C-alpha positions in Angstrom: -0.5 0.1 -0.1 1.1 3.5 -0.6 -0.3 7.1 0.4 -2.2 9.0 -2.2 -4.5 12.0 -2.4 -6.8 13.8 -4.2 -6.6 17.3 -5.6 -9.9 18.8 -5.5 -10.3 20.0 -2.0 -8.4 23.2 -2.0 -8.3 25.5 -5.0 -4.4 25.1 -5.8 -1.9 25.0 -8.5 -1.3 21.0 -9.6 2.3 21.7 -8.6 1.7 23.3 -5.4 0.0 20.1 -4.4 2.8 17.9 -5.6 5.3 19.5 -3.9 3.4 18.9 -0.9 2.5 15.6 -0.9 6.3 14.7 -2.1 7.7 16.0 0.9 5.4 14.1 3.4 5.8 10.5 1.7 3.3 10.5 -0.4 3.5 8.5 -4.0 0.6 9.3 -6.0 -2.4 11.3 -7.2 -6.1 10.4 -7.5 -6.3 13.5 -10.0 -9.5 15.6 -10.9 -11.3 14.2 -13.4 -11.3 17.4 -15.4 -9.7 16.5 -18.5 -9.9 20.2 -19.7 -8.3 21.5 -16.8 -5.7 18.6 -15.8 -4.6 18.0 -19.4 -2.0 15.3 -19.9 0.5 17.7 -22.1 1.0 20.4 -18.6 0.1 17.3 -15.6 2.9 14.8 -17.4 5.8 17.2 -16.8 4.9 17.9 -13.9 4.7 14.3 -12.5 8.0 13.5 -13.5 9.6 16.5 -12.2 8.6 15.4 -8.4 8.0 11.5 -8.9 4.7 11.3 -8.5 2.9 9.0 -10.7 -0.8 9.2 -11.2 -3.1 6.3 -9.3 -5.9 7.4 -11.7 -8.8 10.1 -11.1 -12.3 10.2 -9.7 -15.0 11.6 -11.8 -16.4 14.7 -11.2 -20.1 14.3 -11.0 -21.7 17.4 -11.1 -24.2 19.5 -12.9 -25.7 17.9 -15.5 -23.3 15.0 -15.6 -25.8 12.0 -14.5 -25.7 8.0 -15.8 -28.9 7.8 -14.2 -30.4 10.5 -15.8 -33.8 10.2 -17.5 -33.0 12.1 -20.5 -30.9 10.0 -23.0 -29.2 12.9 -24.4 -27.9 13.8 -20.7 -26.5 10.0 -20.2 -24.9 10.3 -23.6 -23.0 13.2 -22.7 -22.5 11.9 -19.1 -20.7 8.5 -20.8 -18.5 10.7 -23.0 -17.3 12.9 -20.3 -16.3 9.6 -18.1 -15.1 8.4 -21.2 -12.9 11.3 -21.4 -11.8 10.9 -17.7 -10.2 6.9 -18.4 -8.6 8.4 -21.7 -6.9 11.3 -19.0 -5.8 8.1 -16.8 -4.6 6.2 -19.7 -2.4 9.0 -21.1 -0.8 10.1 -17.7 -0.5 5.7 -17.1 -2.5 5.7 -14.0 -4.3 2.7 -13.0 -7.8 3.5 -12.1 -11.4 5.6 -12.3 -13.3 6.0 -9.7 -16.9 6.3 -10.8 -20.0 8.1 -8.6 -22.9 7.0 -11.5 -24.9 9.8 -10.1 -25.3 13.1 -9.3 -23.3 14.6 -6.0 -26.1 16.2 -4.0 -29.2 14.6 -6.1 -31.4 13.2 -3.4 -33.9 12.8 -5.9 -34.5 10.1 -8.6 -35.6 10.5 -12.3 -37.4 7.2 -12.4 -38.2 3.6 -10.8 -35.5 2.0 -9.4 -35.8 -0.8 -11.8 -35.2 2.1 -14.9 -32.4 3.9 -12.7 -30.3 1.1 -12.4 -31.0 0.0 -16.1 -29.6 3.2 -17.1 -26.6 3.1 -15.3 -25.6 -0.7 -15.5 -25.7 0.1 -19.8 -23.9 3.5 -18.9 -21.3 1.7 -17.5 -21.2 -1.3 -20.0 -20.3 1.2 -22.4 -17.6 3.0 -20.8 -16.7 -0.2 -19.5 -15.3 -1.3 -23.1 -13.2 1.8 -23.6 -11.6 0.9 -20.2 -10.4 -2.2 -21.2 -8.9 -0.7 -24.2 -7.6 1.7 -22.1 -6.3 -0.5 -19.6 -7.7 1.4 -17.2 -9.7 -0.4 -13.8 -13.0 0.6 -12.9 -13.7 1.2 -9.5 -17.6 1.9 -8.3 -18.1 4.3 -5.3 -20.5 4.7 -3.4 -21.4 7.7 -1.1 -23.3 8.3 1.7 -26.9 8.9 1.7 -26.9 12.6 1.9 -25.0 13.1 -1.1 -26.5 10.7 -3.7 -29.6 8.6 -3.0 -28.4 6.0 -5.6 -25.6 4.2 -4.3 -24.4 4.3 -0.1 -23.2 0.9 0.6 -20.4 -1.0 -0.7 -22.5 -4.0 -1.0 -24.9 -2.2 -3.5 -21.5 -1.1 -5.5 -20.4 -4.8 -5.8 -23.9 -6.1 -7.0 -23.8 -3.2 -9.6 -19.6 -3.9 -10.6 -20.9 -7.3 -11.0 -23.4 -6.4 -13.4 -21.1 -4.1 -15.2 -18.0 -6.8 -16.0 -15.9 -9.3 -14.4 -13.1 -6.6 -14.9 -14.9 -4.2 -13.0 -14.8 -3.3 -8.8 -15.3 -1.1 -6.0 -13.9 2.0 -4.3 -14.4 2.3 -0.4 -14.1 5.7 1.1 -13.8 5.5 5.2 -16.0 8.9 5.5 -19.2 7.4 3.9 -18.9 4.4 5.5 -18.9 5.6 8.8 -22.1 6.8 8.0 -23.3 3.8 5.7 -21.9 0.6 6.8 -22.8 -1.3 10.2 -19.3 -3.1 10.2 -16.7 -1.3 7.7 -14.3 -4.2 8.3 -16.7 -6.8 7.4 -17.4 -5.0 4.0 -14.0 -4.9 3.0 -14.0 -8.9 3.5 -17.1 -9.0 1.3 -16.0 -6.5 -1.3 -12.5 -8.8 -1.5 -10.3 -8.5 -4.6 -12.8 -6.6 -6.3 -11.4 -3.6 -4.2 -9.9 -1.4 -6.4 -9.2 1.8 -4.4 -9.7 2.9 -0.8 -10.5 6.9 0.0 -9.2 7.9 3.5 -10.8 10.3 6.0 -11.8 9.9 9.6 -16.0 9.4 10.9 -15.2 13.5 11.0 -13.9 13.6 7.9 -10.6 15.3 9.0 -7.5 13.9 8.3 -6.5 10.3 9.2 -5.3 10.9 13.1 -8.2 13.4 13.8 -10.7 11.2 14.8 -12.0 7.8 15.6 -11.3 5.3 12.9 -9.2 2.5 13.9 -6.5 3.0 11.1 -4.4 -0.1 12.6 -7.0 -2.2 12.2 -7.9 -0.7 9.1 -5.0 -1.7 7.2 -4.5 -4.9 8.7 -8.0 -5.9 7.2 -7.4 -4.4 3.6 -3.9 -6.4 4.1 -6.5 -9.7 5.3 -8.2 -9.1 1.8 -5.0 -8.7 -0.2 -4.9 -4.9 -1.1 -1.7 -3.5 -2.0 -3.2 0.0 -3.9 -3.6 3.5 -2.7 -4.8 4.8 0.3 -5.8 8.6 -0.9 -6.9 11.0 1.2 -10.0 12.7 1.3 -10.0 14.9 4.1 -12.6 17.7 3.7 -12.8 20.0 6.7 -15.6 21.3 8.2 -15.4 25.5 8.5 -15.5 26.1 12.3 -17.3 29.7 12.3 -17.5 29.8 16.6 -15.6 31.8 19.2 -14.2 28.0 20.4 -12.7 26.8 16.9 -9.3 25.2 17.2 -8.5 26.7 14.3 -7.7 30.3 13.8 -6.1 30.2 10.8 -8.4 28.1 9.1 -9.5 29.9 6.2 -8.3 31.5 3.0 -8.9 34.9 3.1 -6.8 35.6 0.0 -8.1 33.3 -2.0 -6.1 32.9 -5.7 -7.6 31.9 -9.3 -10.5 29.7 -8.5 -13.9 29.5 -10.5 -17.7 29.6 -9.0 -18.0 26.2 -10.2 -14.9 25.3 -7.7 -15.9 27.0 -5.0 -19.8 25.7 -5.3 -18.1 22.1 -4.9 -16.2 22.8 -2.3 -18.9 24.6 -0.3 -21.4 21.8 -1.2 -19.0 19.1 0.7 -19.6 21.1 3.6 -16.6 23.5 3.2 -14.5 26.4 2.6 -11.5 27.6 0.9 -9.4 26.6 3.4 -5.8 28.2 4.4 -1.9 26.8 2.9 -1.0 26.4 6.7 -4.2 24.5 8.2 -4.3 22.6 4.5 -0.7 21.4 4.9 -1.1 20.2 8.3 -4.2 17.8 7.4 -1.6 15.8 5.2 1.3 16.1 7.7 -1.3 14.6 10.0 -2.6 11.9 7.9 1.0 10.7 7.1 2.2 10.4 10.3 -0.7 8.3 11.3 -0.5 6.5 7.9 3.0 5.9 6.8 4.1 3.8 10.0 1.2 1.5 9.2 2.1 1.0 5.6 5.8 0.4 5.7 
């Protein structure tokens, strides 16, 4: 196992992210699924410069992106979007793509359970064919009920992956599991060899080491099922706006180069623009907590 990270949680140049994680013992990045923003031409030399490999990418299933949409044209456009992320991963010599099938933040369905399941299976099978040609693994990720109605638990993601194809797998996220699963360790064992990716954050979505997750048991359980991939940091700190906040420096007061869409995405996940000092502290804590367990 090795440490990886997403880069959507703070709006900053990719090079800033790479410089930070290289210093702290991270080996790879699961880059945001925005191929136009993170072009291969620009990203590849930066990854090489800092000795950080692309582990994969995560779909940013926002706005009109929705594989469970009733509208056929919307589904078709969403399929093409996910395919473009697969292509980006291939061009960056990555391993996997984490896919959230339905729009993040959408909690009302477009059709019956049977209709939506078929729409998503059919859409993912089309992506699956492209992923096989590209040599990129697909990992279906469930989110908690407050972010999606469609897929909330590991057993659901496993069932969906099995319908898509034999080489399709699952991504498990510790934060979402803390909300939805009765026993996260049992779910890891259930998913077993189909576990292609793991996203890490505490029960409070702070960095590993700042909550109540039993990280030694978590790593031991992953080893038990033979998982040897990335532990991808996805801490999303809720901003404490009260007088008792322990983090006086938490919020960035002079944000630079952030689009309204990026700001909305970060805020919709219960956060805000985090300061460089606070954000780096999260990574330092994750590194100190996890590196001794996986080395």
